Steps between C-alpha positions, in 0.01 A plus 500: 500500500645849405601718796283794603614803684384635843616847615494627854592855616516505883646858483608755233865383542427122499361275240478124462460312167398135517472271196329165556378223275249376756141479404311815605243456774289809422162315471305255715560187290876557504497548884289189547738299277792633704332395823443149361863472401605596863256244635633222275859584603409478865317166449797347314740617774277337763480179299877486484541560873237232581657250267852555632367485863324169428806349327734580789249428780698200625824701523395796701141529606452168677779575750422714802216599720256577211527150356134412580372816332689422174383142508149615524547730200658229282237244613211717383346415161658802333832448666506129410420576146775753470752268668401219260535730199846634587638161612452368154773721360869519558610773741729654241214532256294684756791723590564592133136566426464700824795723407361560144152580638640736765704677228189547289299625801761771578598581136402861428384442138566856390787749496489847645770759456511859627696817490489727799619854455571744784632846407818584677565147604499265198312208348432151605426211267319186609417171346270248667616153580353185333345385831330652796761361734780732398532869478532727191836585357565874549772748423536862598695763302562838655439814296876588497577179305215537238646645181183460292184295436453401140292274276710267285406249228645158455440179303332205672499218240351661189311761698604856596426562870526827688627512855547763771852535632677698773858606431686469828825674564801276513320187358580369154145366443173680528230399750200363318166594663225237465747244364271200507178650369642754246171689469385676186657824377197710610538379854876567496446851373251581778746366766792682341315835495365451851824390648710781348237759595506374868874495513598825321200728466464710816161633382327152453 
């Protein structure tokens, strides 16, 4: 899905540009679908925890003071069915499948990149991680090291792509903004004008 731009201006000297390829949730059906996806992820995660607990019940949970409680759980109709189901498979198979399911549960499924501009301080770029378990990759560049913000063009296969770049003092390579999404030229021009206006125009 092509990236779409979201602009936020907390103050006249601060602006945030965020490009994301996530599906917009501006209407009720989209919000309902998003809620169903969250519910399905939660159910899958609970199923993995239950299956892993049932498969390792003889190693951990039947030792200690709460042995009778766990025996009652596994002796119930639902518990006995779960135990019978997981005991049919090799522990390594269950482990591999559990890891894959957990990865899918916490996989973000979209990419979000942002450019945060503060006049007098500098800019910060950010790229979201592939999962919800890790934080975004960020970098801050002070204003004193920013030589210019430009739009370049390059070849990607047989296609000409435009990209926004920051020329940093003392670095041989430019810093590409939105490197993974590479949004359209119209979005890049809006971000270029807005970021330069925030950085250098005292009347904006």
